[in-house]
C-alpha positions in Angstrom: -238.5 29.7 51.5 -237.6 26.4 51.0 -239.9 26.1 48.2 -239.1 29.6 46.8 -235.3 28.5 46.0 -236.1 25.6 44.0 -238.6 27.7 42.0 -236.1 30.4 41.2 -233.4 27.9 40.2 -235.8 26.2 37.8 -236.5 29.6 36.4 -232.8 30.2 35.8 -232.1 26.8 34.1 -235.3 27.4 31.6 -233.6 30.3 30.5 -236.0 33.0 32.0 -233.3 35.6 31.6 -232.9 34.9 27.8 -236.8 35.2 27.6 -236.7 38.6 29.4 -234.0 39.9 27.3 -236.0 38.7 24.1 -238.8 40.2 25.4 -237.1 43.8 26.2 -235.4 43.7 22.8 -238.9 43.3 21.2 -240.5 46.4 23.0 -237.6 48.6 22.4 -237.5 51.4 20.3 -236.2 50.5 17.1 -233.3 52.2 16.1 -233.8 54.9 13.4 -230.9 54.9 10.7 -229.1 58.4 10.5 -229.6 58.8 6.9 -233.3 59.1 7.5 -232.8 61.9 9.8 -233.2 65.4 8.3 -230.4 68.1 9.1 -233.1 69.9 11.3 -233.3 66.7 13.6 -229.7 66.0 13.7 -228.9 69.7 14.9 -231.9 69.5 17.5 -230.5 66.5 18.7 -226.8 67.7 19.2 -228.3 70.7 20.6 -230.2 69.0 23.3 -227.3 66.5 24.3 -225.0 69.9 24.6 -227.6 71.1 27.1 -227.9 67.8 28.8 -231.6 68.0 28.3 -233.7 64.9 27.5 -235.3 65.2 24.0 -238.7 63.6 23.3 -239.0 61.1 20.8 -239.8 62.3 17.4 -242.4 60.6 15.0 -239.8 58.1 13.9 -240.0 56.6 17.6 -235.8 57.4 18.0 -234.2 57.9 21.2 -232.2 60.7 22.0 -229.4 58.6 23.0 -229.6 56.8 19.6 -227.6 59.9 17.9 -224.9 58.8 15.2 -221.6 60.4 15.8 -221.5 61.0 12.1 -221.4 64.7 11.3 -223.2 65.6 8.0 -221.5 66.7 4.9 -219.9 69.8 5.0 -221.2 72.9 2.6 -218.7 72.7 -0.1 -217.5 76.3 -1.0 -215.2 75.6 -3.8 -214.6 72.0 -5.0 -211.4 72.8 -6.7 -209.6 74.5 -3.3 -208.2 72.5 -0.7 -209.7 74.6 2.0 -210.8 72.4 4.9 -213.6 74.8 5.7 -215.8 73.5 8.6 -219.7 73.7 8.6 -219.8 76.6 10.9 -217.2 78.9 8.9 -218.4 81.4 6.7 -217.6 81.9 3.1 -214.7 84.5 2.4 -215.4 87.1 0.1 -213.5 87.1 -3.1 -210.3 88.7 -3.7 -211.3 90.9 -6.4 -214.1 92.6 -4.0 -211.5 93.1 -1.5 -209.4 94.8 -4.1 -212.5 97.3 -5.0 -212.4 98.0 -1.0 -209.0 99.1 -0.9 -208.4 102.9 -0.7 -205.8 104.7 -2.1 -203.9 106.4 1.2 -202.2 109.1 -1.0 -205.5 110.4 -2.5 -206.9 110.8 1.0 -203.9 112.4 2.6 -203.8 116.1 3.0 -200.7 118.0 1.6 -199.9 120.0 4.8 -196.5 121.6 3.1 -198.4 123.6 0.5 -202.0 124.3 1.7 -204.5 124.9 -0.9 -206.2 128.3 -0.5 -209.7 128.3 -1.3 -211.1 131.4 -3.1 -214.3 132.5 -0.9 -216.8 134.0 -3.2 -218.8 136.8 -1.1 -222.5 136.7 -1.7 -224.1 140.0 -1.9 -227.4 140.4 -0.2 -229.9 142.9 -1.9 -229.5 145.6 0.3 -226.0 145.5 -0.6 -226.3 145.5 -4.0 -228.6 148.3 -4.1 -225.9 150.3 -2.2 -223.4 149.3 -4.9 -225.6 150.5 -7.5 -226.6 153.7 -5.9 -222.6 154.6 -5.6 -222.3 153.7 -9.2 -225.1 156.0 -10.2 -223.5 158.8 -7.9 -220.2 158.3 -9.8 -221.6 158.6 -13.3 -224.0 161.4 -12.8 -222.2 163.9 -9.9 -218.6 162.7 -10.8 -218.3 161.6 -6.8 -216.6 158.7 -5.7 -216.8 157.5 -1.9 -213.3 157.0 0.2 -214.7 154.1 1.8 -215.0 152.0 -1.5 -211.7 153.2 -2.8 -208.8 150.9 -2.6 -205.0 151.6 -2.2 -204.5 150.0 -5.6 -207.2 152.3 -7.3 -207.1 155.3 -5.6 -204.8 157.0 -8.3 -207.0 156.2 -11.3 -210.3 156.9 -9.2 -208.8 160.2 -8.4 -208.4 161.4 -11.6 -212.0 160.4 -12.6 -213.8 161.3 -9.9 -214.0 163.8 -6.7 -213.3 161.7 -4.0 -214.9 162.4 -0.7 -214.6 161.2 2.7 -217.0 158.7 3.9 -217.1 155.7 6.6 -219.5 153.6 4.7 -221.1 153.3 1.5 -224.7 153.4 3.2 -223.9 156.5 5.0 -222.8 158.3 1.8 -225.7 157.3 -0.6 -228.3 157.6 2.3 -227.1 161.1 2.8 -227.0 162.7 -0.4 -227.7 166.1 0.9 -224.6 166.2 3.1 -222.5 164.4 0.3 -223.6 167.3 -2.0 -223.2 169.8 0.4 -219.4 168.7 1.1 -218.7 168.6 -2.9 -220.3 172.2 -3.5 -218.3 173.8 -0.3 -214.9 172.9 -1.8 -212.6 175.7 -2.3 -211.6 176.4 -6.0 -208.0 175.9 -4.8 -208.8 172.5 -3.0 -206.1 169.8 -3.9 -209.3 167.4 -4.6 -210.4 169.6 -7.5 -206.8 170.0 -8.9 -206.3 166.3 -9.1 -209.9 165.4 -10.6 -211.1 166.4 -14.1 -212.7 169.5 -14.3 -216.4 169.1 -14.4 -218.6 169.9 -17.4 -220.7 173.3 -17.6 -219.7 176.5 -16.5 -218.7 177.0 -12.8 -221.0 175.5 -9.9 -224.3 176.4 -11.7 -223.2 174.5 -14.8 -221.7 171.6 -12.8 -225.3 171.3 -11.2 -227.1 171.5 -14.5 -225.0 168.6 -16.0 -225.7 166.5 -13.0 -229.5 167.3 -13.3 -229.5 166.2 -16.8 -227.6 163.0 -16.1 -229.9 162.3 -13.2 -233.0 162.7 -15.5 -231.4 160.2 -18.0 -230.9 157.8 -15.5 -234.3 158.5 -14.0 -235.9 157.7 -17.5 -234.0 154.2 -17.8 -235.4 153.2 -14.3 -239.0 154.3 -14.9 -239.0 152.5 -18.3 -238.2 149.1 -16.6 -240.5 146.6 -15.4 -238.5 145.6 -12.3 -240.3 146.7 -9.2 -237.2 146.9 -7.3 -236.2 149.9 -9.3 -239.2 151.7 -7.4 -236.9 152.9 -4.3 -233.9 153.4 -6.8 -235.8 155.7 -9.1 -237.1 157.7 -5.8 -233.4 158.0 -4.7 -232.6 159.6 -7.9 -235.6 161.7 -8.2 -234.8 163.1 -4.5 -231.3 163.9 -5.6 -232.4 165.9 -8.7 -234.6 167.9 -6.3 -231.7 168.8 -4.0 -229.2 169.7 -6.8 -231.9 172.3 -8.0 -232.4 173.4 -4.5 -228.8 173.8 -3.9 -228.3 175.9 -7.4 -231.1 178.0 -6.1 -229.7 178.6 -2.9 -226.4 179.5 -4.1 -227.9 182.3 -6.6 -229.9 183.8 -3.8 -227.0 183.8 -1.3 -223.8 184.2 -3.4 -221.6 183.8 -0.1 -222.8 180.2 0.7 -220.5 178.6 -1.6 -217.0 180.0 -2.8 -217.5 178.3 -6.1 -220.8 180.3 -6.7 -219.8 183.8 -5.6 -220.4 184.9 -9.2 -223.6 183.0 -9.7 -225.5 185.5 -11.9 -222.3 185.5 -14.4 -222.3 181.5 -14.6 -226.1 181.3 -15.2 -225.6 184.1 -18.0 -223.0 181.9 -19.5 -224.9 178.6 -19.3 -228.0 180.4 -21.0 -225.7 181.7 -23.9 -224.1 178.4 -24.4 -227.3 176.5 -24.4 -228.5 178.7 -27.2 -225.6 178.3 -29.6 -224.2 175.0 -28.8 -225.7 171.7 -30.3 -224.1 169.7 -27.3 -227.2 169.1 -25.2 -224.8 167.7 -22.5 -224.1 171.0 -21.2 -227.3 172.8 -22.0 -229.6 174.0 -18.8 -232.5 174.4 -21.0 -232.6 170.8 -22.5 -235.1 168.6 -20.5 -234.8 164.7 -21.0 -239.0 164.9 -20.4 -239.6 168.1 -22.5 -238.9 171.8 -21.8 -240.4 171.8 -18.4 -238.1 169.2 -16.9 -235.0 171.1 -17.9 -232.6 172.5 -15.2 -233.2 175.7 -16.2 -236.8 175.7 -16.0 -237.0 173.9 -12.3 -234.5 176.5 -10.8 -236.7 179.2 -11.8 -239.7 177.4 -10.3 -237.5 176.9 -7.2 -236.1 180.6 -6.9 -239.7 181.6 -7.1 -240.5 179.3 -4.4 -237.9 180.3 -2.3 -238.3 184.0 -2.7 -242.0 184.8 -1.6 -241.7 188.3 -2.5 -239.9 187.9 -5.7 -237.6 190.7 -5.2 -234.5 188.2 -5.3 -235.4 186.5 -8.4 -236.2 189.9 -10.0 -232.7 191.4 -9.1 -231.1 187.8 -10.4 -232.8 188.1 -13.8 -232.0 191.6 -14.0 -228.3 191.0 -13.4 -228.4 188.3 -16.4 -230.2 190.5 -18.6 -227.4 193.3 -18.1 -224.5 191.0 -18.8 -226.6 190.2 -22.1 -226.7 193.9 -23.0 -223.2 194.5 -22.5 -222.6 192.0 -25.3 -224.8 193.5 -27.7 -223.1 196.7 -26.9 -220.2 195.5 -29.0 -222.2 194.9 -32.3 -224.4 196.9 -34.4 -226.6 194.3 -36.0 -227.2 190.4 -35.2 -224.7 189.2 -37.7 -221.9 191.3 -36.4 -219.4 189.7 -34.3 -218.2 190.7 -31.3 -215.0 191.1 -29.1 -213.0 187.9 -28.7 -214.5 185.3 -26.6 -217.8 187.4 -26.2 -219.7 186.0 -29.2 -221.5 187.6 -32.0 -224.9 189.4 -32.1 -226.9 186.3 -32.8 -225.2 184.7 -29.6 -226.8 187.2 -27.5 -230.2 187.2 -29.1 -230.0 183.4 -28.6 -229.2 183.8 -25.0 -232.3 186.1 -24.6 -234.4 183.6 -26.1 -233.3 181.1 -23.9 -233.5 183.4 -20.7 -237.3 184.2 -21.6 -238.2 180.3 -22.2 -239.5 180.4 -18.6 -242.8 182.5 -18.2 -241.6 183.9 -14.8 -238.2 185.0 -16.2 -240.0 186.6 -19.3 -242.2 188.6 -17.1 -239.0 189.8 -15.2 -237.7 191.3 -18.2 
């Protein structure tokens, strides 16, 4: 120990401490200037220091503890403004964009004092359109309106144009034409409905049905002439009403007590034949057919009478009753050119009536 102490003392006197300091300084990692570090390196070192995690030396050999406290230059947002924006703060949007984002509260506020009434337009289905079309045809051809479609504001006008019959729904009415026609024909001559509605064209119940048949024929001609396939069901419906009109007319002539309006059916038929021969108005002619003579109301009526009367006795009796009325008119004149009593027509009128009667082969054979 005595020899060690002098050696230590000599080492200290020779500046050994200075030599070690110099040697340590020589081996120490050179300090990297802060200016040579990139912004990514600076952020990485700062993050490591915050997390107290030792950071490995980079390629420059700098130590984690040798970070300069100087902050990188902040990004200048607006050089002309005095805003001290820190590097972590984001740039606020321009004021002109904020003005565009403002919503006028007056335009979105609902005015509850005067609520706006929106007009809801009902969309009709194909079935509803078909029912409306059938109802229109029923009015134009038979002069019948359904009470279910008549409003209080139009009831007076409608009753002056058509015979309004009770019905719960339009579908119930137009799809049950046998019942609708029976209700119309069963009305009494003194029924208030007939008193307020216009008198039907033609003479009596037979004349009314003859006019309905002709109008239905014209409607059927239009429907069959079109190219719309949707008119097929509608044309079948119209043709079915035509058949029912003829069937009801034949039944009322064979059974005069069936409808009160047809109690003098043979006289009505004679008047219609007389008018058809002399009148130029085909709208009331029962011998005019839209598709030729065989499509006329009178021709089809004679066919239906022969079909319903298998023995042909009732049809024979009807023709004889009509001929008797014609002969009564001819008894008042001596020649065809002579005029008859007021309201009975002249001889030419009765001869023309005979011609109309014999236009059907079965009726001509029954003379």
